[in-house]
TORGUVO-21021 format. One line per field, with one value per residue: residue number from 1; x, y, z of N, C-alpha, C in turn. Coordinates in steps of 0.2 Angstrom, whole numbers, plus 5000, padded with zeros to 4 digits. Example, Ala and Ser with C-alpha at 12.3 -4.5 7.8 and 13.67 -1.06 7.14 Angstrom:
n	c(1, 2)
n_xx	c(5066, 5064)
n_yy	c(4972, 4989)
n_zz	c(5039, 5035)
ca_xx	c(5062, 5068)
ca_yy	c(4978, 4995)
ca_zz	c(5039, 5036)
c_xx	c(5066, 5064)
c_yy	c(4984, 5000)
c_zz	c(5039, 5039)
This chain:
n	c(1, 2, 3, 4, 5, 6, 7, 8, 9, 10, 11, 12, 13, 14, 15, 16, 17, 18, 19, 20, 21, 22, 23, 24, 25, 26, 27, 28, 29, 30, 31, 32, 33, 34, 35, 36, 37, 38, 39, 40, 41, 42, 43, 44, 45, 46, 47, 48, 49, 50, 51, 52, 53, 54, 55, 56, 57, 58, 59, 60, 61, 62, 63, 64, 65, 66, 67, 68, 69, 70, 71, 72, 73, 74, 75, 76, 77, 78, 79, 80, 81, 82, 83, 84, 85, 86, 87, 88, 89, 90, 91, 92, 93, 94, 95, 96, 97, 98, 99, 100, 101, 102, 103, 104, 105, 106, 107, 108, 109, 110, 111, 112, 113, 114, 115, 116, 117, 118, 119, 120, 121, 122, 123, 124, 125, 126, 127, 128, 129, 130, 131, 132, 133, 134, 135, 136, 137, 138, 139, 140, 141, 142, 143, 144, 145, 146, 147, 148, 149, 150, 151, 152, 153, 154, 155, 156, 157, 158, 159, 160, 161, 162, 163, 164, 165, 166, 167, 168, 169, 170, 171, 172, 173, 174, 175, 176, 177, 178, 179, 180, 181, 182, 183, 184, 185, 186, 187, 188, 189, 190, 191, 192, 193, 194, 195, 196, 197, 198, 199, 200, 201, 202, 203, 204, 205, 206, 207, 208, 209, 210, 211, 212, 213, 214, 215, 216, 217, 218, 219, 220, 221, 222, 223, 224, 225, 226, 227, 228, 229, 230, 231, 232, 233, 234, 235, 236, 237, 238, 239, 240, 241, 242, 243, 244, 245, 246, 247, 248, 249, 250, 251, 252, 253, 254, 255, 256, 257, 258, 259, 260, 261, 262, 263, 264, 265, 266, 267, 268, 269, 270, 271, 272, 273, 274, 275, 276, 277, 278, 279, 280, 281, 282, 283, 284, 285, 286, 287, 288, 289, 290, 291, 292, 293, 294, 295, 296, 297, 298, 299, 300, 301, 302, 303, 304, 305, 306, 307, 308, 309, 310, 311, 312, 313, 314, 315, 316, 317, 318, 319, 320, 321, 322, 323, 324, 325, 326, 327, 328, 329, 330, 331, 332, 333, 334, 335, 336, 337, 338, 339)
n_xx	c(5262, 5262, 5257, 5256, 5246, 5244, 5232, 5224, 5211, 5213, 5218, 5230, 5233, 5222, 5222, 5236, 5232, 5223, 5232, 5239, 5229, 5225, 5238, 5238, 5242, 5242, 5231, 5234, 5224, 5224, 5217, 5210, 5198, 5196, 5187, 5194, 5191, 5176, 5171, 5161, 5168, 5179, 5173, 5167, 5178, 5183, 5173, 5175, 5188, 5184, 5174, 5183, 5192, 5185, 5186, 5197, 5214, 5219, 5219, 5209, 5210, 5203, 5207, 5201, 5207, 5219, 5236, 5241, 5237, 5244, 5242, 5233, 5240, 5251, 5243, 5238, 5250, 5255, 5244, 5245, 5257, 5265, 5274, 5278, 5279, 5269, 5267, 5255, 5246, 5245, 5242, 5237, 5238, 5245, 5241, 5230, 5238, 5241, 5230, 5227, 5238, 5243, 5237, 5245, 5256, 5252, 5249, 5258, 5271, 5272, 5262, 5270, 5280, 5277, 5275, 5287, 5292, 5285, 5289, 5302, 5300, 5294, 5302, 5298, 5302, 5304, 5302, 5291, 5288, 5278, 5284, 5286, 5285, 5286, 5296, 5307, 5304, 5310, 5318, 5326, 5333, 5332, 5328, 5319, 5330, 5337, 5348, 5348, 5350, 5337, 5332, 5323, 5310, 5296, 5281, 5272, 5266, 5278, 5290, 5286, 5288, 5300, 5304, 5299, 5309, 5320, 5320, 5316, 5331, 5337, 5331, 5334, 5348, 5351, 5344, 5345, 5334, 5327, 5322, 5312, 5309, 5297, 5296, 5281, 5276, 5263, 5251, 5236, 5221, 5209, 5195, 5202, 5208, 5196, 5202, 5211, 5218, 5212, 5202, 5195, 5192, 5185, 5174, 5169, 5167, 5157, 5148, 5145, 5152, 5163, 5183, 5195, 5212, 5228, 5241, 5239, 5238, 5251, 5258, 5268, 5268, 5273, 5263, 5258, 5251, 5240, 5242, 5255, 5262, 5258, 5263, 5277, 5279, 5274, 5286, 5298, 5294, 5298, 5312, 5323, 5330, 5349, 5364, 5374, 5388, 5396, 5393, 5398, 5402, 5408, 5405, 5389, 5377, 5359, 5349, 5353, 5363, 5374, 5368, 5353, 5346, 5334, 5329, 5318, 5312, 5296, 5288, 5283, 5291, 5290, 5285, 5270, 5262, 5250, 5239, 5239, 5235, 5223, 5216, 5216, 5208, 5196, 5193, 5192, 5180, 5172, 5168, 5171, 5179, 5175, 5187, 5195, 5207, 5219, 5231, 5246, 5247, 5251, 5265, 5266, 5271, 5278, 5284, 5286, 5295, 5303, 5317, 5322, 5332, 5337, 5327, 5325, 5336, 5336, 5323, 5319, 5310, 5300, 5288, 5274, 5262, 5252, 5246, 5235, 5228, 5228, 5218, 5207, 5205, 5201, 5190, 5180, 5178, 5175, 5162, 5156, 5154, 5149, 5138)
n_yy	c(5074, 5090, 5101, 5117, 5124, 5136, 5144, 5134, 5131, 5134, 5128, 5119, 5121, 5113, 5100, 5096, 5097, 5085, 5076, 5077, 5075, 5062, 5056, 5054, 5065, 5081, 5094, 5111, 5124, 5137, 5150, 5163, 5163, 5171, 5182, 5181, 5170, 5161, 5159, 5149, 5136, 5136, 5134, 5123, 5114, 5116, 5109, 5098, 5094, 5095, 5082, 5072, 5070, 5063, 5049, 5047, 5047, 5059, 5076, 5091, 5109, 5123, 5139, 5155, 5168, 5182, 5183, 5194, 5197, 5201, 5199, 5188, 5177, 5177, 5172, 5159, 5152, 5152, 5144, 5132, 5127, 5122, 5110, 5109, 5121, 5124, 5134, 5139, 5149, 5164, 5177, 5174, 5172, 5179, 5189, 5194, 5203, 5213, 5220, 5224, 5228, 5231, 5219, 5209, 5213, 5215, 5203, 5193, 5198, 5206, 5197, 5184, 5188, 5188, 5177, 5172, 5178, 5173, 5157, 5161, 5165, 5155, 5144, 5133, 5118, 5116, 5126, 5127, 5133, 5141, 5146, 5148, 5144, 5156, 5164, 5162, 5171, 5180, 5172, 5161, 5151, 5134, 5115, 5125, 5129, 5126, 5132, 5141, 5161, 5170, 5184, 5195, 5196, 5197, 5200, 5206, 5196, 5187, 5195, 5195, 5182, 5179, 5188, 5183, 5169, 5176, 5182, 5171, 5165, 5174, 5175, 5159, 5160, 5170, 5167, 5152, 5146, 5132, 5131, 5127, 5131, 5130, 5128, 5128, 5122, 5126, 5119, 5107, 5099, 5089, 5099, 5111, 5129, 5141, 5151, 5146, 5139, 5124, 5122, 5135, 5130, 5119, 5122, 5131, 5124, 5115, 5123, 5127, 5137, 5150, 5147, 5154, 5156, 5162, 5170, 5165, 5152, 5147, 5140, 5133, 5123, 5115, 5105, 5099, 5087, 5089, 5077, 5073, 5084, 5085, 5074, 5076, 5089, 5083, 5074, 5081, 5089, 5080, 5080, 5090, 5105, 5105, 5115, 5118, 5109, 5111, 5123, 5137, 5153, 5162, 5158, 5157, 5146, 5146, 5139, 5134, 5135, 5140, 5141, 5132, 5129, 5130, 5129, 5121, 5114, 5110, 5101, 5092, 5090, 5088, 5097, 5102, 5106, 5118, 5120, 5105, 5101, 5104, 5098, 5084, 5086, 5091, 5076, 5071, 5076, 5076, 5086, 5096, 5111, 5128, 5140, 5156, 5164, 5174, 5188, 5188, 5191, 5202, 5202, 5187, 5170, 5162, 5149, 5136, 5124, 5111, 5107, 5094, 5088, 5091, 5089, 5076, 5069, 5074, 5068, 5056, 5057, 5061, 5071, 5062, 5059, 5058, 5069, 5065, 5056, 5063, 5074, 5068, 5064, 5075, 5080, 5070, 5074, 5087, 5086, 5079, 5088, 5100, 5096)
n_zz	c(5066, 5063, 5050, 5043, 5029, 5019, 5008, 5008, 5000, 4990, 4972, 4970, 4985, 4991, 4986, 4991, 5005, 5006, 5004, 5017, 5027, 5023, 5026, 5038, 5046, 5057, 5051, 5048, 5040, 5031, 5024, 5014, 5007, 4996, 4983, 4971, 4959, 4959, 4973, 4977, 4974, 4980, 4993, 4993, 4992, 5004, 5011, 5006, 5011, 5025, 5026, 5020, 5029, 5040, 5033, 5037, 5048, 5050, 5055, 5054, 5054, 5052, 5048, 5044, 5035, 5030, 5025, 5027, 5039, 5053, 5066, 5067, 5060, 5071, 5081, 5077, 5073, 5087, 5094, 5087, 5083, 5071, 5062, 5051, 5037, 5023, 5010, 4999, 4998, 4989, 4976, 4961, 4944, 4929, 4920, 4926, 4936, 4929, 4929, 4944, 4952, 4964, 4973, 4973, 4979, 4992, 4995, 4989, 4993, 5006, 5013, 5010, 5018, 5032, 5033, 5034, 5044, 5055, 5053, 5059, 5071, 5077, 5076, 5065, 5057, 5043, 5029, 5015, 4998, 4985, 4971, 4955, 4935, 4929, 4933, 4925, 4914, 4903, 4896, 4883, 4882, 4882, 4889, 4906, 4918, 4937, 4938, 4930, 4926, 4933, 4929, 4924, 4925, 4917, 4921, 4934, 4944, 4940, 4945, 4958, 4964, 4962, 4969, 4981, 4982, 4984, 4997, 5005, 5005, 5010, 5023, 5026, 5026, 5036, 5047, 5049, 5043, 5036, 5020, 5004, 4989, 4976, 4958, 4950, 4934, 4924, 4930, 4932, 4933, 4942, 4951, 4948, 4943, 4940, 4931, 4922, 4908, 4903, 4911, 4907, 4893, 4892, 4899, 4891, 4876, 4879, 4881, 4870, 4865, 4858, 4861, 4866, 4861, 4864, 4856, 4842, 4842, 4844, 4854, 4869, 4882, 4899, 4902, 4918, 4928, 4944, 4952, 4950, 4955, 4968, 4975, 4973, 4980, 4995, 4995, 4995, 5004, 5018, 5015, 5023, 5018, 5016, 5019, 5004, 4999, 4992, 4986, 4975, 4977, 4968, 4957, 4956, 4960, 4956, 4962, 4972, 4989, 5000, 5013, 5020, 5008, 4993, 4978, 4967, 4950, 4946, 4935, 4921, 4912, 4897, 4884, 4877, 4862, 4862, 4853, 4851, 4864, 4864, 4856, 4862, 4872, 4864, 4859, 4869, 4873, 4865, 4855, 4843, 4845, 4843, 4839, 4841, 4836, 4845, 4849, 4856, 4874, 4884, 4895, 4894, 4888, 4875, 4877, 4888, 4898, 4908, 4916, 4926, 4933, 4944, 4953, 4952, 4956, 4970, 4976, 4971, 4961, 4947, 4938, 4928, 4921, 4907, 4896, 4890, 4900, 4911, 4908, 4903, 4917, 4922, 4914, 4918, 4933, 4930, 4924, 4932, 4944, 4940, 4930)
ca_xx	c(5266, 5258, 5259, 5251, 5245, 5241, 5229, 5221, 5205, 5215, 5218, 5234, 5233, 5217, 5226, 5240, 5229, 5219, 5235, 5242, 5225, 5226, 5243, 5237, 5245, 5235, 5233, 5230, 5223, 5222, 5214, 5203, 5192, 5193, 5184, 5198, 5188, 5171, 5170, 5159, 5171, 5183, 5170, 5167, 5185, 5185, 5169, 5177, 5192, 5180, 5172, 5189, 5194, 5182, 5189, 5206, 5215, 5221, 5216, 5207, 5208, 5202, 5208, 5200, 5208, 5222, 5241, 5244, 5235, 5250, 5240, 5229, 5245, 5253, 5237, 5237, 5256, 5255, 5240, 5246, 5262, 5266, 5281, 5282, 5274, 5267, 5264, 5254, 5242, 5246, 5237, 5239, 5239, 5249, 5236, 5227, 5243, 5242, 5225, 5228, 5246, 5241, 5234, 5250, 5261, 5250, 5247, 5264, 5277, 5270, 5260, 5276, 5286, 5274, 5274, 5295, 5294, 5282, 5295, 5309, 5299, 5291, 5306, 5297, 5307, 5305, 5295, 5290, 5284, 5276, 5288, 5282, 5289, 5285, 5301, 5311, 5304, 5312, 5323, 5325, 5336, 5326, 5322, 5323, 5335, 5336, 5355, 5348, 5348, 5329, 5331, 5321, 5303, 5291, 5276, 5271, 5268, 5284, 5293, 5283, 5288, 5307, 5306, 5300, 5315, 5326, 5315, 5317, 5337, 5339, 5329, 5340, 5356, 5351, 5342, 5346, 5327, 5325, 5316, 5312, 5306, 5295, 5291, 5277, 5272, 5255, 5247, 5230, 5219, 5201, 5198, 5207, 5206, 5192, 5204, 5214, 5215, 5209, 5194, 5190, 5190, 5181, 5166, 5165, 5167, 5152, 5142, 5144, 5155, 5172, 5189, 5202, 5218, 5232, 5248, 5237, 5239, 5259, 5260, 5269, 5269, 5276, 5257, 5259, 5246, 5242, 5242, 5262, 5263, 5257, 5267, 5283, 5278, 5276, 5291, 5301, 5293, 5301, 5318, 5324, 5337, 5355, 5368, 5378, 5397, 5401, 5392, 5405, 5402, 5412, 5401, 5382, 5370, 5353, 5346, 5355, 5367, 5379, 5362, 5349, 5340, 5335, 5325, 5317, 5307, 5292, 5286, 5281, 5297, 5286, 5283, 5267, 5259, 5243, 5233, 5237, 5231, 5216, 5213, 5215, 5202, 5192, 5193, 5188, 5172, 5167, 5165, 5174, 5180, 5175, 5191, 5195, 5214, 5223, 5238, 5249, 5246, 5257, 5267, 5264, 5277, 5276, 5287, 5290, 5298, 5305, 5323, 5319, 5336, 5340, 5321, 5324, 5340, 5332, 5316, 5319, 5304, 5297, 5281, 5274, 5257, 5253, 5239, 5227, 5227, 5226, 5213, 5201, 5203, 5198, 5183, 5175, 5178, 5171, 5156, 5152, 5154, 5144, 5132)
ca_yy	c(5078, 5097, 5105, 5122, 5124, 5141, 5142, 5127, 5131, 5135, 5122, 5115, 5119, 5108, 5094, 5094, 5096, 5080, 5072, 5077, 5070, 5054, 5053, 5055, 5072, 5087, 5099, 5117, 5124, 5146, 5152, 5170, 5163, 5178, 5184, 5181, 5166, 5157, 5156, 5144, 5133, 5136, 5133, 5114, 5112, 5115, 5105, 5089, 5091, 5090, 5077, 5067, 5068, 5058, 5042, 5044, 5047, 5066, 5082, 5097, 5115, 5129, 5144, 5160, 5174, 5184, 5183, 5202, 5200, 5199, 5196, 5181, 5173, 5175, 5166, 5153, 5148, 5150, 5141, 5125, 5126, 5117, 5109, 5112, 5126, 5125, 5142, 5141, 5155, 5170, 5182, 5170, 5175, 5184, 5192, 5198, 5207, 5220, 5224, 5224, 5226, 5232, 5213, 5206, 5215, 5214, 5194, 5189, 5201, 5207, 5192, 5179, 5190, 5186, 5169, 5171, 5180, 5167, 5153, 5162, 5165, 5148, 5137, 5129, 5114, 5117, 5130, 5125, 5139, 5141, 5150, 5147, 5145, 5162, 5167, 5163, 5177, 5181, 5166, 5159, 5144, 5129, 5118, 5128, 5126, 5130, 5137, 5148, 5166, 5173, 5192, 5196, 5193, 5201, 5202, 5208, 5191, 5183, 5198, 5194, 5175, 5179, 5190, 5176, 5167, 5179, 5186, 5166, 5164, 5179, 5171, 5153, 5165, 5175, 5162, 5145, 5143, 5128, 5136, 5125, 5136, 5127, 5132, 5126, 5123, 5124, 5114, 5106, 5093, 5091, 5105, 5116, 5136, 5141, 5155, 5143, 5135, 5119, 5126, 5139, 5126, 5113, 5127, 5135, 5120, 5111, 5129, 5128, 5145, 5150, 5148, 5162, 5156, 5166, 5170, 5161, 5144, 5145, 5140, 5127, 5122, 5110, 5104, 5094, 5085, 5089, 5073, 5074, 5090, 5084, 5070, 5079, 5092, 5078, 5070, 5086, 5091, 5076, 5082, 5096, 5107, 5107, 5119, 5114, 5112, 5114, 5130, 5141, 5160, 5165, 5155, 5155, 5143, 5151, 5137, 5131, 5139, 5139, 5142, 5128, 5134, 5125, 5129, 5117, 5115, 5105, 5100, 5085, 5086, 5085, 5101, 5101, 5112, 5121, 5115, 5097, 5097, 5107, 5092, 5078, 5089, 5089, 5071, 5068, 5077, 5072, 5088, 5101, 5118, 5134, 5143, 5161, 5166, 5180, 5189, 5186, 5194, 5205, 5197, 5180, 5169, 5157, 5142, 5134, 5118, 5110, 5102, 5093, 5081, 5091, 5087, 5068, 5067, 5075, 5065, 5051, 5055, 5065, 5068, 5057, 5060, 5060, 5074, 5060, 5054, 5071, 5078, 5062, 5064, 5082, 5081, 5067, 5077, 5093, 5084, 5076, 5094, 5105, 5094)
ca_zz	c(5063, 5062, 5045, 5040, 5023, 5017, 5002, 5008, 4999, 4982, 4967, 4973, 4993, 4992, 4984, 4996, 5012, 5006, 5004, 5023, 5030, 5021, 5029, 5047, 5052, 5059, 5044, 5049, 5034, 5032, 5019, 5016, 5002, 4993, 4976, 4965, 4956, 4960, 4980, 4979, 4973, 4987, 4999, 4991, 4993, 5011, 5013, 5006, 5015, 5031, 5024, 5018, 5036, 5042, 5032, 5039, 5055, 5051, 5058, 5051, 5057, 5047, 5049, 5038, 5036, 5025, 5025, 5028, 5045, 5056, 5074, 5066, 5061, 5077, 5084, 5072, 5075, 5092, 5095, 5083, 5083, 5065, 5062, 5043, 5033, 5016, 5010, 4993, 4997, 4984, 4973, 4956, 4938, 4927, 4915, 4933, 4937, 4925, 4931, 4949, 4955, 4973, 4977, 4973, 4983, 4997, 4996, 4987, 4996, 5013, 5016, 5012, 5023, 5038, 5034, 5036, 5050, 5059, 5053, 5060, 5078, 5080, 5075, 5061, 5055, 5036, 5025, 5008, 4996, 4980, 4966, 4948, 4930, 4927, 4936, 4919, 4911, 4894, 4895, 4879, 4883, 4887, 4895, 4909, 4924, 4942, 4938, 4925, 4928, 4931, 4932, 4918, 4924, 4912, 4924, 4941, 4946, 4940, 4950, 4966, 4964, 4961, 4975, 4986, 4983, 4988, 5002, 5008, 5005, 5016, 5030, 5026, 5027, 5041, 5054, 5048, 5041, 5029, 5016, 4998, 4983, 4969, 4953, 4946, 4927, 4922, 4933, 4928, 4934, 4944, 4955, 4945, 4945, 4934, 4925, 4920, 4901, 4903, 4914, 4902, 4887, 4895, 4901, 4884, 4874, 4882, 4881, 4862, 4865, 4856, 4866, 4864, 4858, 4862, 4850, 4836, 4842, 4844, 4862, 4871, 4889, 4900, 4907, 4924, 4933, 4950, 4957, 4952, 4958, 4978, 4976, 4973, 4986, 5000, 4997, 4998, 5014, 5022, 5015, 5025, 5013, 5021, 5016, 4997, 5003, 4986, 4980, 4973, 4976, 4962, 4951, 4961, 4955, 4957, 4963, 4980, 4993, 5007, 5018, 5019, 5003, 4988, 4973, 4962, 4947, 4945, 4927, 4917, 4907, 4891, 4881, 4871, 4859, 4864, 4850, 4852, 4871, 4863, 4851, 4865, 4875, 4860, 4858, 4877, 4875, 4858, 4853, 4839, 4846, 4839, 4842, 4840, 4838, 4847, 4850, 4863, 4878, 4889, 4902, 4893, 4886, 4870, 4878, 4896, 4899, 4914, 4917, 4933, 4934, 4952, 4957, 4953, 4960, 4978, 4980, 4966, 4958, 4942, 4936, 4923, 4920, 4902, 4895, 4887, 4906, 4915, 4904, 4904, 4925, 4924, 4912, 4924, 4939, 4928, 4923, 4941, 4948, 4936, 4925)
c_xx	c(5259, 5260, 5254, 5252, 5241, 5239, 5227, 5215, 5206, 5215, 5223, 5236, 5229, 5219, 5231, 5237, 5226, 5226, 5239, 5238, 5224, 5233, 5243, 5241, 5239, 5238, 5229, 5231, 5220, 5221, 5209, 5198, 5190, 5190, 5187, 5194, 5182, 5171, 5166, 5162, 5177, 5180, 5168, 5172, 5186, 5179, 5171, 5182, 5188, 5177, 5178, 5191, 5191, 5183, 5196, 5206, 5217, 5216, 5214, 5206, 5208, 5203, 5206, 5204, 5216, 5231, 5244, 5241, 5239, 5247, 5238, 5235, 5249, 5250, 5238, 5244, 5257, 5250, 5242, 5250, 5266, 5274, 5284, 5276, 5273, 5263, 5262, 5247, 5246, 5240, 5240, 5237, 5242, 5244, 5233, 5232, 5245, 5235, 5225, 5234, 5245, 5241, 5242, 5255, 5259, 5252, 5255, 5270, 5275, 5266, 5267, 5280, 5282, 5275, 5282, 5296, 5292, 5286, 5300, 5307, 5297, 5296, 5303, 5302, 5308, 5299, 5297, 5285, 5284, 5280, 5284, 5287, 5289, 5291, 5307, 5309, 5305, 5316, 5323, 5329, 5332, 5330, 5326, 5326, 5338, 5343, 5354, 5346, 5340, 5331, 5329, 5316, 5301, 5283, 5277, 5271, 5273, 5290, 5293, 5287, 5295, 5309, 5305, 5306, 5321, 5326, 5320, 5325, 5339, 5337, 5333, 5345, 5357, 5350, 5341, 5340, 5327, 5321, 5318, 5307, 5304, 5292, 5288, 5277, 5267, 5252, 5239, 5227, 5211, 5203, 5199, 5203, 5202, 5195, 5209, 5212, 5210, 5200, 5189, 5188, 5185, 5172, 5165, 5165, 5160, 5146, 5141, 5148, 5161, 5177, 5192, 5209, 5223, 5238, 5246, 5238, 5247, 5261, 5262, 5270, 5269, 5268, 5258, 5253, 5245, 5243, 5251, 5266, 5262, 5262, 5276, 5284, 5278, 5282, 5298, 5300, 5296, 5309, 5321, 5331, 5343, 5360, 5373, 5384, 5399, 5397, 5399, 5402, 5403, 5408, 5394, 5378, 5364, 5348, 5347, 5359, 5371, 5373, 5358, 5343, 5340, 5329, 5324, 5311, 5304, 5288, 5287, 5287, 5296, 5282, 5277, 5263, 5253, 5238, 5234, 5234, 5223, 5213, 5212, 5210, 5196, 5189, 5189, 5181, 5168, 5165, 5171, 5175, 5181, 5182, 5194, 5205, 5215, 5228, 5241, 5249, 5251, 5259, 5268, 5271, 5276, 5279, 5289, 5291, 5304, 5311, 5321, 5325, 5338, 5334, 5322, 5330, 5339, 5328, 5316, 5314, 5304, 5291, 5281, 5268, 5255, 5245, 5233, 5224, 5224, 5220, 5207, 5199, 5199, 5191, 5178, 5173, 5174, 5164, 5150, 5150, 5149, 5139, 5129)
c_yy	c(5084, 5101, 5110, 5123, 5130, 5141, 5135, 5127, 5133, 5129, 5117, 5114, 5113, 5102, 5092, 5094, 5090, 5076, 5072, 5073, 5063, 5052, 5050, 5058, 5076, 5093, 5106, 5122, 5134, 5146, 5158, 5169, 5169, 5178, 5183, 5175, 5163, 5155, 5150, 5136, 5132, 5134, 5124, 5113, 5112, 5111, 5097, 5088, 5089, 5083, 5070, 5065, 5065, 5051, 5040, 5047, 5055, 5069, 5088, 5102, 5120, 5136, 5151, 5167, 5176, 5183, 5191, 5202, 5195, 5195, 5188, 5177, 5172, 5171, 5162, 5148, 5146, 5145, 5133, 5123, 5121, 5118, 5108, 5118, 5125, 5131, 5141, 5146, 5160, 5170, 5179, 5175, 5181, 5189, 5199, 5204, 5213, 5225, 5227, 5224, 5226, 5224, 5206, 5207, 5215, 5206, 5191, 5191, 5202, 5202, 5185, 5183, 5189, 5180, 5168, 5172, 5174, 5161, 5153, 5164, 5159, 5141, 5132, 5125, 5116, 5122, 5129, 5131, 5139, 5148, 5149, 5148, 5151, 5165, 5168, 5169, 5177, 5176, 5162, 5153, 5139, 5122, 5121, 5125, 5130, 5135, 5143, 5154, 5168, 5180, 5196, 5195, 5197, 5203, 5205, 5201, 5188, 5188, 5195, 5186, 5176, 5183, 5185, 5172, 5171, 5183, 5176, 5165, 5169, 5178, 5165, 5154, 5167, 5171, 5155, 5143, 5139, 5130, 5131, 5128, 5130, 5130, 5128, 5127, 5120, 5118, 5113, 5100, 5094, 5096, 5110, 5124, 5138, 5148, 5152, 5139, 5131, 5121, 5129, 5136, 5122, 5117, 5129, 5130, 5117, 5116, 5128, 5135, 5145, 5151, 5149, 5157, 5160, 5165, 5165, 5156, 5142, 5146, 5133, 5126, 5115, 5107, 5098, 5094, 5086, 5084, 5073, 5080, 5089, 5079, 5073, 5084, 5089, 5074, 5076, 5090, 5087, 5078, 5089, 5099, 5108, 5112, 5115, 5115, 5113, 5119, 5133, 5148, 5163, 5163, 5154, 5153, 5146, 5146, 5133, 5136, 5137, 5138, 5136, 5130, 5130, 5129, 5124, 5116, 5109, 5104, 5093, 5083, 5087, 5092, 5100, 5107, 5112, 5119, 5107, 5097, 5100, 5099, 5085, 5081, 5088, 5082, 5067, 5070, 5077, 5079, 5095, 5110, 5123, 5140, 5150, 5165, 5173, 5180, 5189, 5191, 5197, 5202, 5191, 5178, 5163, 5149, 5141, 5126, 5116, 5106, 5100, 5086, 5084, 5089, 5078, 5066, 5068, 5072, 5059, 5050, 5062, 5064, 5065, 5056, 5062, 5065, 5070, 5057, 5058, 5074, 5075, 5064, 5071, 5082, 5076, 5072, 5082, 5093, 5082, 5083, 5099, 5103, 5091)
c_zz	c(5061, 5056, 5044, 5033, 5021, 5010, 5002, 5004, 4990, 4980, 4971, 4981, 4993, 4991, 4990, 5002, 5011, 5008, 5011, 5026, 5030, 5025, 5037, 5051, 5052, 5053, 5048, 5044, 5034, 5025, 5018, 5011, 4999, 4986, 4972, 4958, 4962, 4968, 4982, 4978, 4978, 4991, 4998, 4991, 5001, 5013, 5011, 5008, 5024, 5030, 5021, 5026, 5040, 5040, 5034, 5045, 5057, 5053, 5054, 5054, 5053, 5052, 5044, 5039, 5031, 5029, 5029, 5034, 5051, 5064, 5072, 5065, 5068, 5080, 5082, 5074, 5082, 5097, 5091, 5081, 5077, 5064, 5054, 5041, 5028, 5012, 5001, 4993, 4993, 4979, 4965, 4950, 4935, 4923, 4923, 4937, 4935, 4927, 4939, 4954, 4962, 4977, 4978, 4978, 4989, 4998, 4995, 4991, 5005, 5016, 5017, 5018, 5031, 5038, 5037, 5042, 5056, 5059, 5059, 5068, 5081, 5079, 5070, 5056, 5047, 5032, 5016, 5004, 4989, 4975, 4960, 4941, 4928, 4929, 4928, 4915, 4904, 4892, 4888, 4877, 4887, 4884, 4900, 4916, 4929, 4943, 4933, 4928, 4927, 4934, 4929, 4919, 4919, 4915, 4931, 4945, 4948, 4946, 4958, 4966, 4965, 4968, 4983, 4986, 4986, 4995, 5006, 5008, 5009, 5023, 5032, 5028, 5035, 5048, 5052, 5046, 5035, 5025, 5007, 4994, 4977, 4964, 4948, 4940, 4927, 4924, 4932, 4932, 4938, 4949, 4953, 4945, 4938, 4928, 4922, 4912, 4901, 4905, 4909, 4896, 4887, 4896, 4894, 4880, 4874, 4881, 4874, 4861, 4862, 4861, 4863, 4864, 4858, 4857, 4845, 4837, 4847, 4851, 4865, 4878, 4891, 4906, 4912, 4929, 4939, 4954, 4956, 4956, 4966, 4979, 4977, 4980, 4994, 5001, 4997, 5005, 5018, 5021, 5017, 5021, 5019, 5015, 5012, 4999, 4997, 4982, 4981, 4973, 4972, 4957, 4953, 4957, 4959, 4962, 4970, 4983, 4997, 5013, 5017, 5015, 4997, 4983, 4969, 4956, 4947, 4940, 4925, 4911, 4900, 4886, 4878, 4869, 4862, 4861, 4851, 4860, 4869, 4859, 4857, 4868, 4870, 4860, 4864, 4879, 4871, 4855, 4849, 4842, 4842, 4842, 4839, 4842, 4840, 4849, 4856, 4867, 4882, 4894, 4899, 4889, 4882, 4872, 4886, 4895, 4905, 4913, 4924, 4935, 4942, 4955, 4960, 4957, 4968, 4980, 4976, 4963, 4953, 4939, 4930, 4919, 4913, 4901, 4894, 4896, 4910, 4912, 4906, 4912, 4926, 4921, 4914, 4929, 4936, 4928, 4928, 4944, 4945, 4932, 4930)
């Protein structure tokens, strides 16, 4: 089995790549190692993958490049002929989309369009791609369900992820390409992104610096541990979507289709107050945080919660790691890596 993972040097992509190698498959890793955050961390992930493959039977082939580089993608698909594509490369971050919108247009739209074309021209068996809980935008009905309307994004990042779902559906319909979109809910864990809350909080608390808490602490998130996300992705990769014979065009469900197309939430289904999350981190570090309360940031939402009934039915799995266990594992990794 050959699996192409774009964004293999990113947080989720790195962990998915390790799982692929561990299973003995051939991993074609694709990443541009951009400078959105610390490139040393990304390069360390690539080194870890190279070290990891020596312990298992899986093969790791690394290709450095952008999704916008169509010629390089053509060569990569032609040379390695992946059976499955897991597209996790994207310009991430809601707040950064306000500062640098063109990065989101290029990577998340042009780049994803190139991936769809490569899948069409190379008879890929299954395309799995990263969507986001941010597509729920201004929705206030909770928990968020795949059957809910997601037509009111409140950031360009969210709009780009919604666009990915629409683009994927058109290719599933026109070219019969099986596609599965995954709406991730606040993923955290070892090797995480330095721009995410847990990483920022841990770093500043250990340095004795204040942490910034937005919306004056009135935030609730469905924090989801990375190992649960990886388990979900790997199970989904084995379940090629089929047309929904019960789909009703007169009352369409956005999460399914007459085409071989699915969209799933992957979240812990256990929304947690941000201040409670911080308390668990303080206990783990043995240090009281210095907190600076801030107003809500543009493009942000106060509450997320995943309904995962469809996911559980599809793959007989739901995320279950507690924030106590997850934060403990993150702090151990952080101290080992940085201290």
